[in-house]
N, C-alpha and C positions, 0 to 999 in steps of 0.2 A: 587242900590241893593234893593230888596223888603224888606219890614218890616217883622219882625218876625211874626206878627199876620197874614200876608198873607201866610206864610208857613203853619200855622195851618189850615187856611181856605182851601188851596189847597189840603193838605193831607186829610182833612175831606171830601172834595168833591170826592177825589179818593178812600176814605176808604182804605188807602194803608199803609201797611208795605211791601215794594216792594222788590222782590228778583231777582237775576240774574239766568238764566236757562242755563244748559249745552246744547249747540246746535250748529246750523249751520247758516252760512250766505249764504243762497241760492242765486245764481246769482251774488255774489260779490266776486271777486278774492282777495286772500291774498296780502298784500303789505309789502315789506321790506323797503319802502322809508320813508323819513321823512314826506313828505306831506300826510295829511289825509283829505279826502273829506267827509263831512257829508251830508247825504241825508234823507229827509223826505219821509216816505213811501207813502204819498199822500192820496187821498180821497177814494181809494179802501179799505184802512185799517183805516185811521184816520177819525174821525167824528168831529162834532162841540162841542162835549162833552169832556170827559176824556177818553183817550185811553192809556192803561198802562199794564205793566207786561207781555211782550212778552216772549214766551218760545217755542223752536223749536226742532223737532226731529233731530237725528244725520244725517239723509240723506238729510236734508234740504227741505223735501217735505211738511211738515205740521207745521203751527204755531198756537198756542193757546194764547189768550190774553184777556184782560178785556175792556169792554166799559161801561161807566156811561153816560147816556144821559145828554144833556146840562142842562135840568131842572129836572133831576131825582135824587133820593136819594140813590138808590141801583144800583149796577153794576151787569152785567151778563158776562158769559164766552163765547167767540166767537172762531171760528175756520176758518182757511183759508188754501188753498193749493197753492203750487208754480207750475204753469203750463204755458208752452209756454213763459218762461222767465219773468213771473210776478206773483204777488199774486192775487188770485181770490177774489171776493167780500166776505167779512167775513160774516159767518152765526152763529146764536146763537146755542149752544149745548143744545137742549131742554131737554135731559135726565138728565142734570146736574142743570140747572137753576131753581130757584123758585121765587116767588114774593118778597122774601127777598134778602139778599146780598150774592153774590158769586164772589170771586175775587182771586187775586194772585195765578194763577194756575202754576203747573209744570207738563210738559209732559215728560215721560221717553224717553231716546234716541231711543228706539225701538217703541215708540208710543203706548205702551200697558198699561201704568199706568198713571193715572191723579190724582194728588194731588191738593187740593185747600182749600181755607178758606171760611167759611160761618157762618152766624148767624141764619140759618134756625131753624125751630122747632126741638127740640131734642138736641140742643146745650146746653152746660153748661152756665148758666147765673148767674150773681152776684145778691145778694138780693137787693131789693129796700130799699132805706133809705129815710125816710121822709125829705122833704126840699132839697133834692139833685137831680140834673139832672140825669136821668137814661139812660144808654147806653147798647144796646144789643152788647154783645161781640162775637167774632168769634172763632170757633173751626176749626180743620183741618180734612178734609175728604179725602177718597180715592175711586177711581172707576177704574175698569178694562175694557179694550176693549173686546168686544164680536163680534161674527159674524154679529150681527144686530145693533150694536151701543155700547153705554156705559152702563155698569151694574149700578143698583141703588147704589148711593154713601153710604159708611159706615163711621161713625165717628170713628177715631182712638181711641183705648182703651189704658189704662195705664196712665203714668204720663204726656204725651204731652199736653192734653187738660185740661184746668182749667177754673175758672170763669173769668180769665183775657183774654185779646185778644191774640190769637195765629194766626199768619199769615205767609205768605211767605215761604211755605215749599219747600224743594228740597231734592234730593237723592244723595248719594255717587255713584260712578261708579258701585260698586258691588251691590247696592240696599239694603245694610244691615244697613245703617245709614241714619237717616232723620235729616235735619237741619231745623230750623224754628225760627221765631222771636216772642217775647212775651213782652207785656206791659200792664199796668193796665188802665182800663177805656178808656178815650180818651187821656191819657198822653203819646203821642208818644215819648216825650223826655226821657222817662224812658226805651225805648226799648233796649232789649239785645238779643243776638243770642245764641241759644241752640242747642245741639246735643242729639240724643237718638238712641238706637238700635231699629230697626224695624223688626218684624217677622209677616208677614201677616197684620193684623190690630192691632196687639199688640205692644206696645212700652215699653221700660224699659231703665234704666241707663240714665235718663234725667238729664242733667246738663248744666249750661252756659259754653260757650267756654272761654278759658283764654285770657289774653292779648297776642298779640296786636289786636285780633278781637274785644273784648269788651273793650272799652276805658273809660267808665264812662259817655260818651255822648250818643247820639242816634245812635246805631249801629244795622243794620238789613239787612235782605235779603242776607244771605250767599249762594253762588252758586259755587259748584266745577267746576273748568275749565275742559273742555273736553279733552284737550291735553297738558296741562301745569301742572307742579307739584304745585298746589296752588288753591286759591279761589278768587272769586270776592265778594265784599260786598259794602253796602252803609253806609255812616256815615256823621254826621255833626260835627265831631271832629275839633278842631282848626287846622289851616294851609291849609284848603281847599280853593277852588276858589270862592265858593258861599255859597249856603244854604246846600243842601245835595249833596255830590260828590260820585263818584264811585272809588273804590280802588281795587288793586290786591295785594295779599300777597302770597308769595311762602310757600310751606309746604314740607320740605325734611327731611327724617330721623326723623320723628315725631317732627320736630321743625319748628315753624313759622319764616319767615323772617320779614323784615321791610315792612309794607304796603306802596304801591306805588300809589300815586294819578295819575289817568290816564291822567290828564292834559287836556288842550284844544286840539281840539275842542269838546272832549267828555264831559268834565265838563265845566261849565260856572258859571256866577253869579246867575243863577236860580237853580231850583231843578232838579238834574240829577240822575236817579235811575234805578233800575231793569234791569240787563244786561243778555243777553243770547248770547252764543258764540260757534263758532267752528273755529279752526285755529286762524286767527287774525281778523276775521270778527265778529262784534258784533251788536246786536240790543239792544236798551235801550229806556227809555221814559224820556221826559223832558217837562217842562212848559215854556221853553224859548220862546221869542217873535218870531213872524213870522210863527207860525205853523197853522195848519188847525183848531184846536180847543183849548180847555183849556190846555190839555197836549197831546202830540203826540208821536208816535213811530218813532225812527230814526235808521239809520244804517250807519256803517262806517267800513272801513278796517283799523285796528290799525297797526302802525309801530311796528315791533319787538323790537325796541329800548325802547319802553315803559316798557317792562317787565324786571325785575331784577331777573332772575332765576339762582340759582347756577349751575355751570358746572357739567356735568357728562361725564367722559371720561378717557383718559389715557395719561401719559407722558412716552414715551419710551426713555431709555438710552441704546444705542446700542454700544456694544464693541466687539472687537476681543477676543475670549475666551483665546487665548494663550498669546497675547501681552498686553492685557488690554487697548489697544488704541481705541479711539473713531472711529466708523465706519459710514461713510456717504453712505447710500444705500436706497433702496425703499422697501415698503411692501404693499402687498395686504391685505385690511381690509374688513371683512364681518361682518355686524351688524345685529343681529336677534332680532325682537320684538315679544312679545307674541301675539297670535291671539286675545286675549281678550283686547289687548291694541293697536289695530290698525294693528297688524300682519306685515308680509312682511320682506324682507331681502334687505339691502342696501350694495352695494359693491363700494369701492373706493380705491385709491392708495395714500399713504403718503410717504414722504421722511424724513430721518433723516439728520440733517444739518452737518456742519463741526465739530461740537462738539458731534455728535452722538445723537442729540436730535430730537425727533419727537413727536408732540402732535396731538391728534384728539379728537373731541367732538362727543358723540354718542346719547345724548338726554336721558331724564329720563325714557323713555319707553323701553329702550334696555334691553333684558334679557341675551344675551350672545354675545361675540365678538371673532372672530377668526383673527389672524394675521399670515401672511405667508411671508417669505422672497421672494421677487420677482426678486432678482438680481442673475444671474447665477454664480456669483463669490462665492456664499455661498451655503452650503447644505440647501435645501429647505424643510421645513416641517412647519406645522401650529402650533401655540400656542393658546390655548383657555384661554380667560380672562373673569372674571366675574365682570361686572360693579357694582358700588355702587352708588345709587341715590344721586346726589348732591356732588359727590367727584371726583376729578381728581386724579386717582391712579397712583403712580409711579412704573414702572416696568423696571428692567434691563434685556435686551436681550443679551445673549452671543452667538455670531455666530462663526462658524468654516468655514474656506475657503473650498470650494469644491475641490476635487482632480482634477488635470488637466486631460483632456480626455485621453491623451496618457498614463497616469499612472494608469488609472482605470482598475483594475482587480477585478471584483465583481460578485458574484453569484446572480442570479435573486432573490433568496429568502432572500438575505442579507438586513437587515433593516438599513436605514440611521438614525443616531442619530438626534433627534430633537433639536432645540435650547434650551438652559437651561434658565428657568425663575428664576430669583433670585431677592429678595428684600433686601438682607442683605450683598451682596458682591459688593461693589462699585468698579468701575474700577479706574485706575490711574488718569484719567482725566474724570470727568463727572459732570453734572449739576443737581441740585435738586431745585425744585420749580415749578412754582412761588409761592411766598407768597404774598397774596393780601392785600391792604389797602383801607380804606374808602377815600372818596374825601377829599383832603386837610389835611389828617391825617397821622401821623407817629406812631400811637398807634396800637398795635396788637389787633384784635378782639379775642374773646374766641376761635372761630373756627381756626383762623390762629395761635394762641398760641399753640393749639394742633398739628397743622401742624409742627411747629418748634420742638415740642417734638418728633414727628415721625422722623424728620431728625436726631435728637440726637440718637434715637433708632437705626437707620441704621449705624451711624458712631461711636458709643461709643466704640466698640470693635476693631476698626481699629488702626494701629500704628499711630505715630504722623502724623498729617495732616496739609496740607496747604489749607486754604479755601479762596476763593475770593467771596466777597459779594457785589453785584451791585444793587444799588437802581434806580428805574425808576419812572416817573410820567406821567400823561396824558398831552396833549398839552396846557391845559388852564393855562394862566399866563405867566410871564416873564421868560426868560432863567435863570436869577439870582435866582429868587424865586424857580424855579423847581430844579435847581442844589442843592440848600440848602435842599429842601424837600426830594429829592432822597437820599442825604447823611444821613439825619436824619432817614429815613426808614431803610437804610442799617445798621446804628449803632444800631437801635432798635433790629434788628434780631441778630446782633453780641452779644449784651448783653443778649438776651434770650438764645442763644446757650451756652454762658459762664455760665449763671445761671443753665442751664440744666445739665452741667457737662463737657462740652468740653473746659476745662480750659487750656489744653496744646497745643491746635491747634494754628497755626500761621494764623492770619487773615489779609487780605488785603480788606479794605473797601473803595469803590469808588461810585460815582454817575454819572449816564448817563443823569440825568434830563429827558427832553422830547425828547432826540435825537434818541432813538431807540424804536419806538412804537411797541407793540406786534402785530404779524400778526393776532391774534384772534380779536383784536379791529377793524381791517379792515374787517375781514371776517364776524364777527357776528354783528358789528356795535355798540359796547358798550365800552366806554372808561375805564370802570373799569378794563379791562385786561391790560391797560397800567400802572395802579397804583400797581406796583409789586416790589418784590426783588427776585433776582436769587442768589442762593448759589451754588458755583462750587467747587468741589474738584479738586485741580490743582497739577501738578507735582512740588514738592518742589525744584527740581533742575533747574526749568526753570526761567529765567528772574528775575524780582524784587519780593522780598518776602514782605509779609505784616508785620504788627507789631508783 
């Protein structure tokens, strides 16, 4: 691994606080597989100097990035377009570049706004101190696309720019929030990531982002993901693979998840930074060995398994309205997404199992969901559901059998009653959950503790209950270990329900270990769905009772 002094030298040569940009992997298809193949963009893009900070429009047609010549001190901003299956020879953006330093650009998804960092004349500069080395610091500028090119850049006003270094700007999807990195002088190790409100060229509400984004180490270059609920950023925090690594962190319901290191082959023992993305295809820069120059731009289609994004969807508990028995049937599902979030309607069919359970995932961009009974045995009408980002909502569907055709005497204007949606009236036999656990853990997270409290809220007004609590694990480890862990998880949920107030219920606590993996773990490719506990309300008159 390179020495720390080489980190500083490389970053100095690049003049970089580098950020990920929201964008496109033109010409590279998404991959759901484990295998991820890394590609160097080659000599059309990469030079013998430093090539860094790629940022791409949403349609994948245009990429903007920086080049610092092999023997140069200042970098310039270049542009290339994707034509006939490849990137054209990059050209400097003459309306933007000056004899001084322009770097770390961000181009908006529609290609109409360009943010970048520069130490050009007019930037705020720290006072000179006798006997100390002097550094020109960078400020953040903005330019808008016109019919004839790029408009003259303007320095952002308000609290974003200071006498310190401000670099690596990016914009939120709605264009109202700007993110950037700041550090003093040449002390890149003090870098922190900030956010601010942007209105034209005026900024306000400038503040550093909280943990886990800022860790007390060098954290910089935050970039909103284009189609996932979260952000990319770079950091040299402990636990990485090398010097600077790239991370993804989910952001759901105003809460950050745990940052995930993108791992190999994206990250290496070298400096891996500044990511731009659309779907699962990313572009980033690295000074790893084997490149064209000192640092090069690479591309790769990342496996979906890299991302740990909370589920958004629904768990349906389907019962007969009269008998309260579980119903195994099929439903037509229609998921609508807002035009501003990718638009479109997705239609598919799901089935409830022998316990009346049906689950489906809609993604965090869904705005509304319609569910309609697709089985002629039941009265068919649609139910409208509202998804909550990052939450698998539980809904009880009460269905009535459709009258037999020979018994139907019905006027044309008669309205068939739609299925009743209820979240408070559990059937005689139904399942609640799953409650998820962290890897090798039997401790409830704060989110899952609240989930257990919701279960109590549904069941607290019911007559004496019999509950079956089943613990599950992922397939990693021995059978004996996983049976023990599954039981510990089930007991944890039992204790939490008792503490919540369900003291008079009869409990049966068992472990399935790794014997029954979740179908979601196979469908989505993430073992976290196996690490679960299922709580079932069962008929107290059937079989063996719990304790």
